[in-house]
Each structure stands twice: as C-alpha cells, then as structure tokens.
C-alpha positions in Angstrom: 12.6 23.4 -19.4 14.9 23.7 -16.5 14.8 25.7 -13.3 17.4 26.3 -10.6 18.5 25.5 -7.0 20.4 21.6 -4.6 19.8 18.3 -2.6 19.1 16.4 0.7 19.9 12.8 1.5 17.1 10.4 2.4 17.3 7.2 4.4 14.8 4.3 4.1 11.5 5.7 2.8 8.3 4.7 4.4 5.5 5.3 2.0 1.9 5.2 2.8 -0.5 5.1 0.0 -4.2 5.5 0.7 -6.4 4.2 -2.0 -9.9 5.7 -2.0 -12.8 6.2 -4.4 -14.1 9.6 -3.1 -12.5 11.2 -0.1 -12.4 14.7 1.5 -9.2 15.3 3.4 -9.1 18.5 5.4 -5.4 18.4 6.0 -4.8 18.4 2.2 -7.2 21.3 1.6 -10.8 21.8 2.7 -13.2 20.8 0.0 -10.7 18.9 -2.1 -12.6 16.2 -4.0 -10.9 13.1 -5.3 -12.4 10.3 -7.4 -10.6 7.1 -8.5 -7.6 8.5 -6.7 -4.4 6.5 -6.2 -1.7 8.6 -4.5 1.9 7.9 -3.5 3.1 10.5 -1.0 6.7 9.6 -0.1 9.6 11.3 1.5 11.4 12.0 -1.8 8.6 11.7 -4.3 4.9 12.4 -4.9 2.6 11.0 -7.5 -1.1 10.4 -8.1 -3.5 9.4 -10.8 -7.3 10.0 -10.7 -10.5 10.4 -12.7 -11.3 13.7 -10.9 -9.2 16.1 -8.7 -10.8 19.4 -7.7 -9.2 21.6 -5.0 -5.9 22.0 -3.4 -3.1 19.5 -2.3 0.1 20.1 -0.4 3.1 17.9 0.3 6.7 18.4 1.3 9.4 16.2 -0.2 13.1 15.8 0.6 14.8 15.1 -2.8 17.7 12.6 -3.1 19.4 14.6 -5.8 19.5 18.2 -6.9 16.9 17.7 -9.7 13.2 17.0 -9.5 11.7 15.2 -12.5 8.1 16.2 -13.1 5.5 14.5 -15.4 2.0 15.8 -15.8 -0.8 14.2 -17.8 -3.9 16.3 -18.5 -6.9 14.6 -20.1 -9.3 17.4 -19.0 -9.6 20.3 -16.6 -6.7 22.4 -15.3 -3.8 21.8 -13.0 -1.3 24.3 -11.6 1.8 23.6 -9.5 4.1 25.7 -7.3 7.3 24.7 -5.6 9.0 26.6 -2.8 12.3 26.0 -0.9 12.7 26.0 2.9 13.0 29.8 2.9 9.8 30.3 0.9 11.5 31.2 -2.4 9.6 30.1 -5.5 11.5 27.5 -7.4 8.7 26.8 -9.9 5.2 28.1 -10.6 3.0 27.5 -13.5 -0.7 27.2 -14.2 -2.8 25.3 -16.7 -0.2 22.5 -17.2 -0.6 20.4 -20.3 0.6 16.9 -20.7 4.4 17.4 -20.4 7.6 16.5 -18.5 10.3 18.8 -17.2 13.0 19.2 -14.6 13.3 21.6 -11.7 16.6 22.3 -9.9 16.2 22.3 -6.1 18.1 22.5 -2.9 16.9 20.9 0.4 13.3 20.3 1.2 10.6 21.4 -1.3 7.1 22.5 -0.4 4.7 21.7 -3.3 1.2 23.0 -3.8 -1.1 21.7 -6.5 -4.3 23.3 -7.4 -6.8 21.5 -9.6 -10.0 22.4 -11.3 -11.9 19.3 -12.3 -8.7 17.8 -13.5 -8.5 14.3 -14.9 -5.1 12.8 -15.3 -2.0 12.4 -13.2 1.2 13.9 -11.9 4.5 12.5 -10.8 7.3 14.3 -9.0 10.6 12.5 -8.2 14.3 13.0 -7.8 14.9 9.7 -9.6 14.6 9.7 -13.4 15.3 6.0 -13.9 12.3 4.7 -12.1 14.5 2.9 -9.5 13.5 2.6 -5.9 15.6 2.3 -2.9 16.0 -1.0 -1.1 14.1 -1.7 2.1 11.1 0.4 1.2 7.6 -0.4 2.4 4.7 0.5 0.1 1.4 0.3 2.0 -1.9 0.6 0.2 -5.2 1.3 2.1 -8.4 0.0 0.6 -12.1 -0.5 1.1 -12.3 -4.3 1.1 -13.6 -6.1 -2.0 -14.0 -2.9 -4.1 -13.7 -4.0 -7.7 -12.2 -0.7 -8.8 -9.6 -0.6 -6.1 -8.7 -4.2 -6.5 -8.0 -3.5 -10.2 -5.8 -0.6 -9.2 -4.0 -2.6 -6.6 -3.2 -5.3 -9.1 -1.9 -2.7 -11.5 0.4 -1.4 -8.8 1.6 -4.8 -7.7 2.2 -5.8 -11.3 4.3 -2.8 -11.9 6.4 -3.4 -8.7 6.6 -7.1 -9.7 7.6 -6.6 -13.3 9.6 -3.4 -13.2 11.3 -3.5 -9.8 11.5 -7.3 -9.1 9.3 -7.3 -6.0 8.0 -10.6 -4.8 6.8 -10.1 -1.2 3.1 -9.0 -0.9 1.8 -8.4 2.6 -2.0 -8.9 3.0 -4.5 -8.4 5.8 -5.0 -12.2 6.3 -3.9 -14.6 9.0 -0.5 -16.3 8.6 -2.0 -19.6 7.7 -4.4 -18.2 5.1 -1.5 -16.6 3.3 0.4 -19.9 3.5 -2.5 -21.6 1.8 -2.4 -19.0 -0.9 1.2 -19.8 -1.5 0.4 -23.5 -1.7 -2.4 -22.7 -4.2 0.0 -20.6 -6.3 2.0 -23.8 -6.9 -1.1 -26.0 -7.5 -2.7 -26.9 -10.8 -6.3 -26.3 -9.6 -8.3 -23.8 -7.5 -9.4 -26.2 -4.7 -7.4 -24.4 -2.0 -8.7 -21.0 -3.1 -12.2 -22.3 -3.2 -11.9 -23.6 0.4 -10.5 -20.2 1.5 -13.5 -18.5 -0.2 -15.9 -20.7 1.7 -14.1 -19.9 5.0 -14.4 -16.1 4.2 -18.2 -16.4 4.1 -19.7 -13.5 6.2 -16.6 -11.4 6.0 -15.9 -8.2 4.0 -13.6 -10.1 1.6 -16.1 -12.8 0.6 -16.5 -11.6 -2.9 -15.9 -12.9 -6.4 -13.9 -9.8 -7.1 -11.4 -10.8 -4.4 -11.1 -14.2 -5.9 -10.6 -12.7 -9.4 -7.8 -10.5 -7.9 -5.9 -13.5 -6.6 -6.4 -15.4 -9.8 -5.0 -12.5 -11.8 -1.9 -12.5 -9.6 -1.4 -16.2 -10.1 -1.7 -15.8 -13.9 0.5 -12.7 -14.3 2.7 -12.6 -11.2 3.3 -16.3 -10.5 6.3 -15.8 -8.2 4.4 -13.7 -5.7 4.9 -14.7 -2.1 2.0 -13.8 0.2 2.6 -12.8 3.8 -0.4 -12.8 6.2 0.1 -10.5 9.2 -3.3 -10.2 10.8 -4.5 -12.1 13.9 -6.0 -15.6 13.4 -9.3 -15.1 11.8 -11.1 -18.3 10.8 -8.9 -20.2 13.3 -11.6 -22.9 13.6 -11.7 -23.6 9.9 -8.7 -22.4 7.9 -6.4 -22.6 10.9 -7.3 -26.1 11.9 -7.1 -27.3 8.3 -3.6 -25.8 7.9 -2.4 -27.6 11.0 -3.9 -30.8 9.7 -2.1 -30.3 6.4 1.2 -29.9 8.2 0.6 -33.0 10.4 -0.2 -35.0 7.3 3.1 -33.9 5.8 5.1 -34.7 8.9 5.6 -31.0 9.8 4.0 -30.9 13.2 7.4 -29.9 14.7 8.1 -27.2 12.1 8.3 -23.5 12.5 5.2 -23.2 10.3 3.2 -25.3 12.7 4.4 -23.1 15.7 3.6 -19.8 13.9 0.2 -21.1 12.8 -0.7 -22.2 16.4 0.5 -18.8 17.7 -1.6 -17.0 15.1 -4.7 -19.1 16.0 -4.2 -18.2 19.6 -4.1 -14.5 18.7 -7.4 -14.9 16.9 -9.0 -16.8 19.8 -7.9 -14.0 22.3 -9.1 -11.3 19.9 -12.6 -12.8 19.5 -13.0 -13.8 23.1 -12.2 -10.3 24.4 -13.3 -8.2 21.3 -10.0 -6.3 21.9 -9.3 -4.0 18.9 -6.1 -2.6 20.5 -4.7 -6.1 21.0 -5.4 -6.9 17.3 -3.6 -3.7 16.1 -0.6 -4.4 18.3 -0.4 -8.0 17.1 -0.6 -6.8 13.5 2.5 -4.6 14.1 4.4 -7.5 15.8 3.5 -9.9 13.0 4.4 -7.4 10.3 7.8 -6.7 11.8 8.5 -10.4 12.2 7.9 -11.1 8.6 9.7 -7.9 7.4 12.8 -8.9 9.3 12.9 -12.1 7.2 12.7 -10.3 3.9 16.4 -9.4 4.1 16.0 -5.8 3.1 13.8 -6.5 0.1 11.2 -3.9 -0.9 7.7 -5.0 0.0 4.1 -4.0 -0.8 1.2 -4.3 1.6 -2.6 -4.1 1.2 -4.7 -3.4 4.3 -7.9 -1.7 5.2 -7.4 2.1 5.3 -8.0 2.2 9.1 -4.8 0.2 9.6 -2.4 2.4 7.6 -3.1 6.0 8.6 0.4 7.3 9.3 -0.8 9.4 12.3 -3.9 7.3 13.1 -5.0 5.4 16.1 -6.7 1.9 16.1 -10.2 2.3 14.8 -11.8 0.1 17.4 -10.7 1.7 20.7 -8.7 4.7 19.6 -6.3 3.9 22.4 -3.1 2.7 20.6 -1.5 3.7 17.3 -2.8 1.9 14.2 -0.5 -0.5 12.5 1.3 2.0 10.2 1.7 4.5 13.0 
C-alpha cells in the first residue's frame, strides 16, 4: 500500500534508547504498560519490540526522505497506528494491524500515535529502507545493571550494529582503566584479566555471572569490539593501581594511557571523598566527549544505567545538574 504527502532534512541524530522490563511513562500515555520493551525513539525513526504493550504511545519524527517505511509484527493482541502532518492532516490511520510492511508518503514532521491492546510484537518506522544509519550517531541504551534479560537484549543490539553496520566502539559505565583491561582481555587467550575485574567488582551492582557471560559473548561473537570506559575511577585502589602497575612493567609510565588512568583515579578519589553525585555526572560527560572526539565521526553505542541517559533528566543523586545524556 502507498499513501501520500514530502520531506525534511536531519543532521546528526542523537538517539536515546531506554531499556526497561516494566515501566509506566506518563509522558507517553498514562497507564501505558510495557514488558520486555526495547525502544528506539530517534529524530527520523521510531521502533520497538516487546512482549507486552498495552496503552498509548506518541512520538514525532522528522523524516530524511519523502517516504516512511513501516513494518509491523503482531504475535498477539491488537495494534493501531495514526500519522498526522504538522497541520493535523491524517496521512495514515489503520487499526488492528497484522504482520505487514508498507510505505507512507509524508512531508515535513510527522506526529505518530500508536494504540495497543495487549499487543506482543514489534513496529519499525523509518525513512531509510536500506537499514543504513548516518555517521556520527550515538546510540545510548539505559539498563538496570546485571539484568539477565536486558543484557541479552543489549548483546543482540550490539551484535546487530557490529555485524550489519560495522560499529566497533562500545561505551560502557566503567572507569577508563577497567575498559582498557577489557580490551587487553579481548586479545588474550584466557580469562585471567576478566576474573580479576570480577573480583574487583565485588559489592557492586555489576558483580554478577550474567555480566561476565555478557562480556564473554562479546569476545566470542564480536571480537573486534573496543570498549571505552567513561565513568569516574571506581575501584581506583584495586583495578586502577593494577593498571598503573601493568603500564610501568611495560615501560609506559610516561604514556597517555598512564596519564588518563591517573586522572580517572583522581576523579574516583574525589567522588568518594565528597560523595558528590553532581561531580560524577559532569565528569561522565567530560570523559564521554573526550573519547567521542577520538572516534573520528564513527557511530558508537553506549550502555549506562537508565538514570544517566534520560534526555531531559537531572543527576539522580543531587538533582542539581543535567544527567549525562542531557
């Protein structure tokens, strides 16, 4: 099927994807229930998959072309979709959508409303039919740390970006030196480095076998992954000191890696001495930008606790400064 009306340019897309198990979001419709939900709400596209969606969702997109490509999968329940242009004219409206794909001709921004009644499946709306993504995009995923279900979804997403789009840079909520140890481990023939990191994480939210299995799956199936840690220096007395010792043993005590590790450790020391959540959030932003600038316009994916990636959120500890993604 084909429907009519034409396009708007987009620049670099900043996509925030919040991964949750069950979440009620008032700004997306009071009483909307999501289970096993993974959503991608971008400037020029919108997609989600889930085991249950019940309620109403809304999103505005700015297509890159004059055609929206829509795919719907219905395993059970019902899903309806309506699209309107900037003047409120209906471009597309249909209820009880079955598994199908179709195109809608558009012009300018498009307001989309989705109504679901105990729907299980997925939908994808994009102005790109070839699956290509623009360069310089940041894909941020929020998580509840060490959730087996969410880690499985995150691996699935990373594997898709890695395999289909050639991404290699994965940002994680770890200190600089912890990610560097992960990169060393990726090149090693055993799990000694990973086992030491796991011991260092004792008492933290990521001290879980599911977290270890997640990293091992990346090593097996996405072996060229490069980890980038952008958090302040947690475990500075253990992981941090051990990384400095490793650099000294290899004659790299004057290297940039040594300097960055020392700076990161100092960030951790200040954070824990002052219990300053605003300081941590600001440093996460600085660290993220520093690494991103060195990725030379490559698309990147990041996995962080949901509190750090709310697009309009404040830091969860003090509520005084914008959170990392804001």
